[in-house]
LOBA-726624 format. One record per residue: residue in one letter; x, y, z of N, C-alpha, C, O, CB in turn; residue number from 1. Coordinates in steps of 0.02 Angstrom, whole numbers, plus 50000, padded with zeros to 5 digits. Glycine has a CB too. Example, Ala and Ser with C-alpha at 12.3 -4.5 7.8 and 13.67 -1.06 7.14 Angstrom:
! residues 2
PT   aa     nc1     nc2     nc3    cac1    cac2    cac3     cc1     cc2     cc3     oc1     oc2     oc3    cbc1    cbc2    cbc3     i
PT    A   50660   49716   50390   50615   49775   50390   50660   49835   50390   50712   49834   50423   50565   49776   50452     1
PT    S   50642   49888   50354   50684   49947   50357   50645   50002   50394   50670   50057   50402   50704   49970   50286     2
//
This chain:
! residues 237
PT   aa     nc1     nc2     nc3    cac1    cac2    cac3     cc1     cc2     cc3     oc1     oc2     oc3    cbc1    cbc2    cbc3     i
PT    M   48733   64268   55093   48698   64244   55150   48692   64161   55149   48660   64128   55108   48627   64280   55150     1
PT    S   48733   64134   55208   48713   64060   55209   48641   64039   55214   48597   64074   55240   48744   64029   55264     2
PT    S   48630   63980   55187   48550   63955   55190   48553   63906   55235   48500   63876   55245   48515   63925   55121     3
PT    E   48610   63887   55271   48616   63839   55324   48567   63821   55364   48542   63873   55386   48657   63854   55363     4
PT    L   48536   63767   55387   48483   63768   55434   48509   63746   55492   48551   63701   55495   48426   63729   55416     5
PT    R   48483   63779   55545   48511   63774   55612   48444   63754   55665   48385   63766   55652   48551   63852   55632     6
PT    L   48468   63724   55718   48412   63699   55756   48405   63753   55805   48455   63779   55830   48422   63626   55789     7
PT    K   48331   63777   55824   48338   63842   55870   48282   63830   55914   48243   63785   55897   48332   63918   55830     8
PT    K   48269   63863   55973   48206   63864   56014   48172   63944   55996   48198   63999   55999   48226   63852   56104     9
PT    L   48106   63924   55976   48077   63974   55968   48022   63982   56012   47989   63932   56030   48063   63978   55909    10
PT    R   48009   64037   56031   47966   64050   56098   47902   64068   56069   47902   64098   56015   47995   64113   56151    11
PT    G   47846   64054   56099   47780   64078   56094   47749   64101   56154   47783   64099   56205   47741   64032   56068    12
PT    S   47685   64124   56158   47651   64159   56222   47639   64086   56267   47636   64091   56329   47565   64208   56200    13
PT    G   47634   64036   56243   47604   63965   56293   47668   63913   56286   47661   63854   56300   47518   63917   56253    14
PT    G   47718   63934   56269   47769   63874   56259   47822   63881   56215   47841   63936   56197   47738   63817   56235    15
PT    Y   47850   63826   56197   47911   63841   56148   47913   63794   56096   47884   63743   56112   47980   63840   56181    16
PT    V   47946   63793   56024   47962   63725   55979   48037   63722   55983   48069   63768   56008   47936   63727   55891    17
PT    M   48065   63667   55958   48123   63669   55941   48132   63651   55863   48121   63593   55845   48156   63630   55986    18
PT    A   48145   63683   55832   48148   63684   55742   48216   63701   55706   48256   63740   55731   48095   63746   55710    19
PT    T   48225   63674   55654   48267   63695   55607   48247   63756   55562   48196   63755   55527   48279   63641   55570    20
PT    V   48292   63811   55563   48265   63858   55518   48335   63897   55493   48391   63903   55518   48205   63909   55558    21
PT    D   48303   63921   55431   48366   63950   55388   48367   64032   55417   48328   64058   55458   48350   63943   55288    22
PT    D   48429   64067   55377   48448   64134   55402   48388   64182   55398   48367   64223   55439   48508   64162   55360    23
PT    E   48369   64167   55341   48283   64226   55348   48245   64215   55401   48227   64263   55435   48217   64215   55286    24
PT    Q   48226   64150   55419   48180   64141   55466   48208   64162   55530   48172   64183   55575   48157   64075   55467    25
PT    Q   48277   64157   55535   48305   64170   55609   48293   64249   55616   48273   64282   55665   48394   64148   55618    26
PT    R   48311   64268   55554   48320   64350   55561   48248   64376   55584   48248   64423   55625   48343   64391   55481    27
PT    K   48175   64346   55559   48111   64374   55565   48115   64352   55642   48090   64395   55679   48047   64344   55512    28
PT    G   48136   64308   55668   48111   64290   55735   48153   64326   55799   48140   64326   55859   48115   64210   55741    29
PT    N   48211   64357   55761   48229   64398   55809   48230   64468   55819   48252   64514   55785   48274   64385   55815    30
PT    L   48198   64466   55880   48175   64546   55909   48209   64581   55934   48180   64627   55963   48133   64555   55954    31
PT    G   48270   64582   55937   48323   64609   55964   48338   64601   56041   48357   64650   56072   48317   64671   55947    32
PT    G   48330   64544   56069   48333   64505   56121   48379   64449   56119   48398   64431   56064   48275   64485   56132    33
PT    P   48401   64419   56174   48424   64354   56159   48388   64286   56142   48414   64231   56136   48455   64343   56206    34
PT    D   48321   64305   56134   48278   64237   56118   48238   64240   56039   48212   64289   56012   48211   64228   56186    35
PT    L   48243   64199   56025   48215   64185   55955   48128   64172   55952   48110   64118   55976   48257   64114   55926    36
PT    F   48073   64219   55924   48018   64206   55924   47978   64182   55881   47989   64198   55823   48001   64240   55938    37
PT    L   47929   64144   55892   47898   64103   55831   47845   64143   55789   47841   64134   55729   47860   64036   55857    38
PT    A   47805   64189   55822   47751   64220   55796   47784   64264   55738   47752   64266   55686   47709   64261   55852    39
PT    P   47838   64297   55740   47859   64324   55667   47870   64297   55607   47862   64322   55551   47907   64350   55668    40
PT    I   47895   64223   55629   47908   64182   55574   47851   64158   55526   47849   64149   55465   47937   64128   55599    41
PT    G   47803   64151   55580   47725   64121   55538   47732   64042   55546   47751   64008   55593   47717   64144   55434    42
PT    R   47713   64028   55487   47681   63935   55495   47763   63907   55466   47791   63929   55415   47584   63901   55417    43
PT    L   47787   63859   55509   47829   63818   55487   47815   63742   55471   47768   63710   55496   47873   63824   55528    44
PT    D   47858   63718   55429   47844   63653   55404   47865   63606   55455   47920   63601   55483   47876   63640   55339    45
PT    S   47797   63561   55467   47802   63529   55538   47859   63474   55556   47879   63443   55606   47736   63495   55550    46
PT    E   47875   63482   55470   47935   63418   55487   48000   63449   55507   48045   63412   55526   47954   63364   55417    47
PT    K   48007   63510   55503   48062   63548   55545   48068   63573   55606   48108   63615   55628   48075   63594   55521    48
PT    I   47999   63529   55647   47985   63548   55703   48012   63468   55740   47992   63415   55716   47900   63579   55708    49
PT    S   48050   63469   55786   48081   63417   55815   48045   63397   55887   48030   63339   55901   48155   63436   55822    50
PT    K   48035   63447   55926   47995   63446   55986   47962   63503   56013   47981   63556   55989   48030   63426   56031    51
PT    Y   47928   63506   56048   47884   63572   56080   47875   63570   56152   47868   63515   56178   47806   63576   56051    52
PT    Y   47875   63624   56190   47848   63623   56244   47783   63657   56264   47775   63713   56240   47890   63638   56275    53
PT    C   47735   63632   56304   47686   63668   56320   47668   63701   56394   47657   63663   56441   47643   63631   56300    54
PT    N   47665   63765   56402   47684   63792   56479   47614   63753   56516   47619   63735   56574   47685   63897   56489    55
PT    T   47556   63744   56481   47493   63725   56517   47505   63651   56556   47496   63636   56615   47429   63720   56459    56
PT    C   47527   63613   56501   47542   63539   56525   47616   63533   56569   47638   63486   56602   47548   63488   56452    57
PT    E   47641   63593   56559   47729   63591   56595   47751   63524   56574   47767   63481   56616   47738   63596   56697    58
PT    K   47753   63511   56496   47785   63443   56479   47807   63451   56421   47771   63491   56390   47742   63382   56480    59
PT    E   47861   63428   56382   47896   63427   56321   47868   63378   56284   47853   63327   56315   47965   63417   56327    60
PT    Y   47856   63378   56222   47822   63332   56183   47885   63323   56117   47924   63367   56099   47736   63365   56159    61
PT    E   47880   63260   56093   47921   63251   56032   47865   63252   55975   47811   63223   55970   47969   63179   56035    62
PT    G   47896   63292   55936   47858   63301   55863   47842   63367   55866   47855   63405   55913   47788   63257   55849    63
PT    S   47813   63381   55811   47773   63448   55813   47697   63459   55829   47653   63420   55811   47780   63475   55751    64
PT    P   47687   63520   55865   47612   63551   55885   47572   63534   55828   47602   63514   55778   47608   63637   55898    65
PT    R   47518   63537   55826   47465   63545   55780   47457   63619   55758   47447   63659   55805   47401   63518   55811    66
PT    I   47458   63644   55699   47461   63687   55672   47399   63699   55630   47387   63670   55577   47514   63683   55649    67
PT    D   47349   63760   55666   47293   63765   55604   47302   63834   55581   47321   63881   55616   47208   63752   55627    68
PT    Y   47285   63836   55519   47284   63897   55508   47229   63907   55437   47202   63860   55407   47363   63920   55502    69
PT    E   47221   63987   55417   47177   63993   55372   47199   64046   55321   47251   64074   55339   47116   64005   55401    70
PT    A   47179   64065   55272   47203   64116   55219   47144   64159   55213   47100   64133   55178   47225   64084   55145    71
PT    P   47129   64225   55238   47070   64250   55235   47082   64306   55184   47033   64333   55157   47043   64269   55304    72
PT    N   47143   64325   55171   47158   64376   55106   47110   64448   55123   47083   64480   55077   47129   64332   55019    73
PT    E   47106   64464   55180   47067   64519   55208   47112   64579   55196   47173   64577   55205   47047   64509   55287    74
PT    V   47078   64634   55176   47109   64704   55170   47081   64737   55233   47022   64754   55242   47088   64747   55097    75
PT    V   47135   64742   55278   47126   64771   55339   47142   64840   55352   47126   64869   55404   47156   64737   55380    76
PT    A   47181   64872   55291   47194   64938   55290   47209   64960   55224   47221   64913   55185   47244   64955   55334    77
PT    E   47211   65013   55202   47234   65024   55133   47313   65004   55133   47355   65026   55171   47221   65105   55110    78
PT    N   47323   64956   55078   47395   64949   55055   47413   64895   55112   47473   64886   55122   47446   65027   55056    79
PT    L   47366   64856   55152   47393   64806   55196   47337   64759   55189   47280   64781   55180   47410   64828   55273    80
PT    V   47354   64678   55192   47315   64631   55164   47339   64576   55220   47399   64567   55232   47328   64616   55080    81
PT    L   47282   64540   55252   47296   64488   55304   47303   64428   55260   47250   64401   55244   47236   64481   55362    82
PT    L   47364   64399   55234   47351   64350   55207   47342   64277   55250   47304   64233   55229   47396   64353   55162    83
PT    E   47368   64273   55291   47370   64202   55326   47368   64216   55407   47402   64261   55432   47444   64156   55304    84
PT    K   47328   64174   55445   47331   64189   55508   47323   64120   55531   47284   64084   55499   47283   64242   55533    85
PT    G   47358   64092   55591   47358   64025   55621   47384   64027   55683   47408   64078   55708   47394   63977   55583    86
PT    Q   47379   63952   55721   47408   63952   55789   47436   63880   55790   47414   63833   55756   47353   63971   55851    87
PT    Y   47488   63878   55837   47520   63821   55858   47484   63796   55925   47480   63827   55979   47596   63836   55866    88
PT    L   47460   63735   55909   47416   63708   55965   47453   63642   55985   47483   63603   55947   47334   63693   55941    89
PT    C   47442   63638   56065   47468   63568   56098   47422   63521   56077   47361   63530   56077   47471   63565   56180    90
PT    T   47454   63464   56055   47403   63400   56024   47385   63376   56082   47346   63331   56068   47436   63336   55974    91
PT    T   47391   63382   56155   47387   63346   56191   47323   63395   56243   47271   63366   56260   47462   63325   56212    92
PT    C   47332   63459   56261   47283   63491   56297   47243   63545   56261   47196   63575   56288   47314   63519   56351    93
PT    G   47267   63557   56185   47241   63603   56137   47254   63675   56173   47204   63710   56168   47159   63586   56120    94
PT    S   47302   63705   56206   47319   63758   56229   47385   63785   56162   47430   63756   56132   47341   63744   56314    95
PT    V   47354   63859   56167   47383   63898   56110   47464   63910   56130   47477   63942   56181   47338   63975   56099    96
PT    L   47513   63885   56094   47589   63897   56107   47613   63953   56067   47668   63976   56082   47633   63834   56090    97
PT    A   47576   63982   56012   47582   64029   55987   47547   64056   55926   47543   64010   55886   47630   64026   55985    98
PT    E   47522   64109   55901   47492   64133   55857   47523   64181   55811   47565   64221   55832   47447   64152   55882    99
PT    Y   47502   64179   55746   47546   64225   55698   47487   64244   55650   47434   64214   55644   47617   64183   55657   100
PT    R   47509   64305   55615   47477   64347   55566   47530   64361   55522   47583   64389   55538   47443   64410   55593   101
PT    N   47510   64338   55453   47558   64368   55398   47532   64413   55357   47477   64398   55337   47583   64322   55354   102
PT    F   47557   64473   55335   47517   64516   55306   47567   64537   55238   47626   64522   55236   47496   64577   55362   103
PT    S   47532   64573   55183   47576   64594   55129   47539   64673   55118   47483   64695   55128   47575   64535   55055   104
PT    K   47600   64701   55092   47582   64764   55074   47582   64771   54991   47634   64780   54958   47633   64813   55111   105
PT    P   47522   64767   54964   47518   64768   54884   47568   64812   54855   47595   64799   54801   47448   64792   54857   106
PT    D   47583   64870   54895   47627   64918   54859   47684   64932   54907   47679   64971   54955   47589   64987   54836   107
PT    E   47738   64898   54891   47788   64901   54959   47827   64968   54956   47864   64972   55005   47849   64832   54962   108
PT    K   47831   65019   54918   47853   65085   54930   47807   65137   54951   47827   65195   54962   47882   65106   54877   109
PT    A   47719   65110   54957   47696   65148   54987   47677   65136   55064   47679   65079   55089   47655   65161   54950   110
PT    D   47658   65195   55102   47647   65179   55172   47573   65130   55166   47542   65112   55116   47640   65258   55224   111
PT    V   47559   65117   55247   47478   65082   55260   47441   65147   55259   47471   65198   55276   47462   65034   55346   112
PT    G   47375   65151   55240   47332   65205   55238   47271   65180   55295   47272   65130   55330   47304   65218   55154   113
PT    P   47231   65222   55293   47177   65224   55346   47150   65150   55351   47173   65108   55313   47115   65277   55327   114
PT    A   47106   65135   55394   47078   65066   55399   47020   65066   55334   46997   65121   55318   47043   65051   55483   115
PT    R   46999   65013   55301   46947   65005   55275   46869   65051   55300   46872   65065   55359   46947   64936   55283   116
PT    P   46820   65069   55275   46763   65089   55315   46729   65046   55354   46691   65075   55393   46720   65113   55280   117
PT    E   46730   64981   55357   46687   64928   55388   46735   64933   55448   46704   64937   55501   46676   64849   55346   118
PT    A   46814   64933   55456   46856   64917   55491   46838   64984   55546   46834   64977   55607   46928   64906   55451   119
PT    Q   46828   65048   55511   46814   65120   55544   46752   65109   55581   46742   65141   55633   46805   65185   55488   120
PT    A   46709   65066   55560   46648   65070   55595   46661   65021   55663   46643   65036   55720   46584   65044   55545   121
PT    A   46695   64964   55645   46694   64919   55691   46737   64957   55760   46721   64953   55819   46727   64849   55657   122
PT    Y   46801   64997   55728   46829   65031   55781   46793   65081   55830   46809   65092   55888   46876   65060   55753   123
PT    A   46739   65110   55793   46699   65150   55828   46655   65128   55876   46640   65162   55925   46669   65181   55791   124
PT    A   46631   65070   55864   46589   65019   55907   46623   64996   55964   46594   64989   56018   46568   64958   55868   125
PT    Q   46705   64979   55951   46722   64946   56001   46755   65012   56064   46774   64995   56120   46776   64885   55970   126
PT    S   46756   65076   56041   46795   65124   56067   46738   65169   56104   46752   65218   56139   46840   65161   56009   127
PT    S   46677   65146   56093   46625   65183   56130   46630   65159   56200   46648   65102   56213   46554   65173   56101   128
PT    P   46605   65221   56264   46602   65197   56318   46574   65144   56335   46526   65121   56304   46588   65229   56346   129
PT    Q   46602   65113   56392   46576   65042   56422   46558   65060   56486   46580   65106   56521   46630   64978   56424   130
PT    P   46504   65009   56500   46468   65015   56557   46508   65025   56623   46566   65005   56619   46430   64959   56561   131
PT    A   46490   65053   56683   46517   65059   56741   46538   64976   56767   46594   64954   56782   46463   65103   56787   132
PT    Q   46474   64941   56768   46483   64875   56791   46548   64836   56769   46578   64799   56808   46425   64838   56770   133
PT    S   46568   64848   56698   46607   64803   56663   46668   64829   56682   46713   64810   56645   46597   64796   56588   134
PT    F   46687   64867   56730   46759   64885   56733   46770   64840   56799   46731   64813   56838   46778   64974   56739   135
PT    Q   46852   64845   56792   46872   64800   56876   46935   64839   56877   46958   64869   56828   46889   64691   56880   136
PT    T   46964   64836   56944   47026   64873   56971   47086   64824   56956   47086   64765   56972   47019   64890   57054   137
PT    Q   47127   64850   56931   47194   64817   56934   47245   64836   56985   47286   64878   56967   47223   64827   56875   138
PT    E   47251   64816   57038   47286   64842   57098   47360   64861   57073   47385   64915   57088   47286   64785   57160   139
PT    N   47394   64812   57036   47458   64820   57013   47487   64887   56980   47539   64919   56987   47464   64770   56969   140
PT    S   47429   64895   56941   47451   64959   56889   47401   65026   56898   47411   65076   56864   47443   64932   56802   141
PT    G   47357   65022   56940   47315   65081   56948   47259   65093   56899   47222   65141   56909   47357   65136   56947   142
PT    V   47250   65051   56841   47211   65075   56789   47143   65026   56790   47146   64964   56786   47255   65072   56717   143
PT    K   47094   65057   56795   47029   65026   56769   47012   65002   56719   47006   65038   56669   46990   65054   56769   144
PT    T   46999   64929   56716   47011   64888   56646   46935   64853   56637   46894   64840   56681   47084   64819   56653   145
PT    F   46929   64843   56565   46882   64785   56544   46911   64747   56494   46952   64770   56454   46815   64808   56518   146
PT    S   46892   64682   56494   46932   64642   56460   46908   64618   56389   46922   64564   56364   46944   64589   56502   147
PT    S   46869   64668   56361   46841   64650   56287   46899   64628   56231   46888   64585   56189   46801   64721   56255   148
PT    V   46966   64665   56237   47013   64656   56188   47073   64616   56221   47122   64604   56186   47032   64725   56158   149
PT    T   47069   64598   56282   47129   64579   56314   47153   64506   56294   47117   64457   56287   47117   64583   56389   150
PT    G   47221   64510   56284   47238   64447   56243   47240   64454   56177   47266   64407   56148   47195   64396   56251   151
PT    L   47222   64498   56144   47224   64517   56058   47300   64531   56050   47334   64559   56093   47171   64595   56030   152
PT    S   47322   64507   55988   47393   64517   55963   47388   64590   55944   47334   64615   55925   47417   64464   55897   153
PT    V   47452   64630   55949   47452   64694   55944   47498   64697   55881   47550   64665   55886   47475   64731   56008   154
PT    Y   47488   64732   55820   47516   64755   55778   47542   64815   55754   47501   64861   55760   47494   64740   55754   155
PT    D   47604   64835   55724   47615   64905   55723   47598   64922   55648   47585   64875   55610   47692   64926   55747   156
PT    S   47598   64984   55627   47592   65012   55558   47641   64964   55501   47628   64959   55441   47619   65097   55562   157
PT    E   47685   64941   55528   47735   64911   55478   47699   64840   55479   47725   64799   55441   47824   64913   55504   158
PT    A   47655   64822   55509   47633   64749   55503   47684   64701   55544   47690   64641   55530   47631   64726   55423   159
PT    R   47717   64729   55590   47762   64684   55647   47722   64675   55714   47691   64723   55736   47837   64725   55669   160
PT    R   47721   64616   55747   47685   64601   55776   47729   64624   55851   47787   64609   55867   47663   64533   55753   161
PT    V   47685   64660   55885   47749   64700   55934   47721   64683   56013   47749   64712   56059   47754   64808   55919   162
PT    G   47666   64637   56028   47639   64605   56091   47576   64587   56088   47548   64571   56035   47642   64646   56147   163
PT    V   47544   64588   56155   47473   64580   56164   47453   64620   56200   47489   64658   56232   47452   64526   56186   164
PT    V   47372   64620   56200   47353   64670   56252   47348   64645   56320   47327   64587   56328   47288   64700   56237   165
PT    K   47367   64684   56375   47359   64665   56435   47314   64686   56466   47288   64646   56504   47400   64672   56464   166
PT    E   47292   64742   56464   47231   64774   56488   47211   64843   56449   47248   64873   56410   47241   64788   56562   167
PT    I   47159   64858   56464   47121   64919   56428   47081   64958   56484   47038   64923   56510   47065   64891   56366   168
PT    G   47084   65018   56508   47056   65067   56531   47058   65129   56532   47065   65159   56479   47055   65060   56567   169
PT    I   47053   65161   56590   47071   65239   56609   47114   65242   56673   47106   65214   56727   47000   65287   56625   170
PT    Q   47175   65295   56644   47222   65302   56698   47191   65365   56747   47161   65412   56720   47300   65318   56666   171
PT    P   47204   65362   56833   47175   65406   56857   47217   65461   56842   47278   65458   56847   47160   65395   56918   172
PT    G   47182   65515   56822   47188   65584   56812   47206   65600   56752   47233   65653   56737   47228   65611   56852   173
PT    Q   47189   65545   56704   47209   65552   56637   47126   65545   56590   47076   65513   56604   47274   65485   56619   174
PT    S   47137   65575   56550   47072   65579   56496   47077   65538   56452   47132   65525   56427   47060   65641   56458   175
PT    G   47010   65504   56430   47012   65458   56374   47041   65378   56394   47055   65367   56453   47061   65494   56318   176
PT    I   47048   65329   56345   47051   65262   56358   47113   65256   56336   47139   65291   56293   47001   65217   56329   177
PT    I   47147   65198   56373   47211   65183   56355   47216   65100   56335   47172   65057   56337   47258   65205   56418   178
PT    L   47271   65096   56319   47286   65019   56297   47344   65011   56325   47388   65050   56307   47289   65000   56221   179
PT    V   47360   64959   56373   47422   64940   56397   47435   64872   56378   47403   64821   56391   47426   64949   56468   180
PT    I   47510   64881   56330   47514   64806   56304   47578   64768   56330   47629   64797   56348   47517   64805   56222   181
PT    T   47573   64713   56331   47637   64666   56353   47694   64667   56282   47677   64638   56230   47604   64571   56373   182
PT    K   47741   64691   56285   47785   64690   56216   47821   64628   56212   47828   64599   56265   47841   64750   56212   183
PT    N   47847   64598   56156   47874   64552   56140   47932   64532   56187   47943   64473   56196   47887   64562   56081   184
PT    D   47968   64578   56215   48022   64569   56257   47999   64566   56329   48044   64551   56368   48072   64621   56245   185
PT    G   47932   64577   56360   47918   64562   56415   47892   64626   56470   47864   64621   56524   47976   64528   56433   186
PT    T   47912   64690   56432   47896   64734   56451   47830   64772   56428   47800   64751   56379   47943   64759   56448   187
PT    S   47808   64830   56465   47740   64855   56459   47756   64911   56412   47814   64932   56406   47703   64876   56530   188
PT    S   47700   64938   56378   47694   65004   56357   47626   65013   56350   47586   64967   56344   47730   65021   56298   189
PT    T   47606   65095   56351   47537   65117   56347   47534   65154   56296   47578   65195   56283   47511   65151   56400   190
PT    I   47471   65143   56252   47440   65167   56197   47385   65205   56215   47344   65180   56254   47423   65117   56153   191
PT    K   47375   65273   56189   47324   65317   56176   47285   65273   56140   47309   65231   56101   47341   65383   56142   192
PT    W   47207   65281   56154   47155   65240   56109   47151   65268   56023   47138   65235   55973   47070   65251   56149   193
PT    E   47168   65343   56030   47159   65381   55964   47232   65349   55922   47241   65361   55862   47158   65481   55979   194
PT    E   47268   65319   55950   47329   65297   55894   47323   65230   55877   47368   65201   55847   47405   65304   55920   195
PT    I   47256   65195   55899   47237   65137   55851   47203   65133   55817   47148   65159   55828   47224   65094   55865   196
PT    R   47216   65094   55750   47203   65109   55695   47139   65071   55683   47091   65096   55654   47257   65099   55653   197
PT    K   47140   65002   55709   47084   64947   55693   47087   64905   55755   47141   64886   55777   47099   64899   55622   198
PT    V   47024   64888   55787   47026   64845   55825   46969   64779   55791   46916   64794   55764   47011   64881   55895   199
PT    G   46990   64713   55799   46961   64666   55765   46978   64600   55796   46974   64593   55857   46977   64671   55698   200
PT    E   46999   64548   55753   47044   64490   55777   47102   64515   55796   47131   64483   55841   47058   64437   55728   201
PT    I   47132   64567   55774   47196   64597   55802   47194   64663   55827   47139   64688   55817   47247   64599   55755   202
PT    V   47235   64700   55857   47235   64773   55864   47279   64797   55823   47334   64771   55829   47249   64799   55927   203
PT    L   47274   64842   55777   47334   64866   55729   47335   64943   55739   47289   64981   55724   47322   64847   55645   204
PT    L   47396   64960   55764   47416   65030   55776   47431   65075   55724   47452   65052   55672   47468   65031   55812   205
PT    G   47421   65144   55732   47424   65189   55682   47503   65202   55676   47514   65240   55629   47378   65254   55698   206
PT    G   47549   65185   55703   47615   65203   55711   47661   65144   55740   47647   65085   55735   47616   65264   55756   207
PT    Q   47705   65165   55764   47763   65124   55790   47775   65140   55871   47771   65196   55895   47833   65144   55744   208
PT    I   47789   65085   55905   47793   65087   55973   47870   65115   55985   47917   65094   55950   47777   65012   56005   209
PT    S   47879   65159   56032   47933   65201   56041   47956   65184   56130   47920   65186   56179   47907   65288   56019   210
PT    D   48034   65167   56125   48044   65159   56213   48040   65239   56240   48027   65243   56300   48136   65118   56240   211
PT    D   48048   65287   56215   48057   65343   56232   47991   65357   56289   47994   65408   56322   48065   65386   56167   212
PT    S   47949   65324   56294   47893   65336   56337   47902   65301   56410   47866   65308   56460   47828   65309   56300   213
PT    K   47962   65261   56402   47984   65243   56461   48016   65280   56517   48075   65290   56501   48016   65204   56448   214
PT    C   47999   65310   56588   48033   65346   56628   48101   65311   56656   48106   65256   56681   47989   65365   56676   215
PT    S   48154   65361   56643   48211   65345   56657   48220   65335   56731   48262   65295   56751   48251   65389   56630   216
PT    R   48184   65370   56772   48182   65368   56861   48145   65306   56864   48166   65252   56883   48138   65438   56909   217
PT    C   48091   65319   56846   48044   65252   56895   48030   65206   56860   47998   65163   56889   47971   65266   56927   218
PT    G   48045   65193   56789   48037   65142   56744   47958   65125   56730   47940   65068   56713   48075   65084   56772   219
PT    S   47912   65180   56740   47844   65176   56709   47852   65183   56649   47903   65205   56621   47796   65221   56729   220
PT    A   47778   65154   56612   47778   65170   56541   47723   65218   56537   47678   65214   56580   47770   65107   56492   221
PT    N   47719   65258   56495   47687   65310   56472   47656   65314   56418   47683   65288   56368   47718   65350   56471   222
PT    S   47603   65341   56413   47557   65377   56345   47616   65397   56284   47664   65434   56294   47508   65464   56374   223
PT    T   47603   65372   56233   47658   65378   56182   47640   65461   56162   47588   65488   56146   47651   65314   56109   224
PT    G   47696   65481   56170   47699   65564   56161   47687   65606   56219   47668   65664   56213   47648   65590   56112   225
PT    S   47698   65576   56279   47691   65611   56349   47766   65647   56355   47818   65617   56344   47674   65548   56420   226
PT    K   47763   65719   56373   47825   65739   56395   47849   65725   56460   47908   65738   56472   47828   65797   56388   227
PT    F   47810   65699   56505   47820   65692   56576   47787   65638   56601   47729   65621   56587   47802   65747   56613   228
PT    C   47835   65606   56650   47796   65537   56680   47734   65540   56711   47726   65567   56765   47833   65504   56731   229
PT    E   47700   65518   56686   47626   65501   56724   47628   65484   56795   47582   65496   56834   47589   65438   56692   230
PT    S   47690   65454   56810   47687   65425   56892   47724   65472   56928   47704   65492   56983   47722   65346   56908   231
PT    C   47777   65492   56903   47829   65538   56953   47852   65601   56912   47901   65632   56933   47906   65492   56977   232
PT    G   47825   65618   56865   47828   65684   56846   47891   65704   56801   47894   65750   56761   47825   65723   56907   233
PT    N   47941   65657   56818   48006   65658   56779   48002   65675   56707   47962   65641   56675   48039   65593   56783   234
PT    K   48033   65720   56674   48041   65733   56600   48063   65685   56561   48119   65663   56573   48081   65782   56586   235
PT    L   48031   65664   56516   48045   65597   56470   48084   65632   56419   48086   65693   56409   47973   65554   56435   236
PT    K   48119   65580   56383   48176   65600   56316   48134   65636   56274   48156   65660   56222   48212   65533   56266   237
//
């Protein structure tokens, strides 16, 4: 495989950077669509970044944004370690262009296990019912929500960033709390709360997101494992 460097546009939630990347970095940033994304790549050498665009400033800047990072080496689950976390920040307004998390599996052949006991306690605290006054109605989705985890990055059980939390609440006619996330490709997906392994600085799922929950008739996202569309009743794949 060629190690030739290529100048690419790498998108983030708050803008993009123009940087030279090698084949491996390009593979990491390719999430299956036409665009490349910055978060899966992690921390780039600032010298490889020629310019960036900030959505807040609505302006393109020469050079690299500020890159803040730390290496917590935190065990977030059995056989899963958070090695590094960081942010790409606009040097003018301080807005976040992109966030990333780098994970490691000490035993690459083994699966990721349950969250550590402290994480389970945090999960239980986060999943307790919220006061009625903390809910707000979102007219566009019919979901009553509260914003305690809105905006957190969401990772699947293979330590891949799959999106960010859009809203969390209860769907009319359904029991239990659900999480609505905006996936990397811009579409939405609904996750049942019991399928979440950990809630902290990130949201760690107990499995992987499948597109089978999207209704072919009306396009609505449904809870993982649903057999019929929760909006129109159509049978799902």
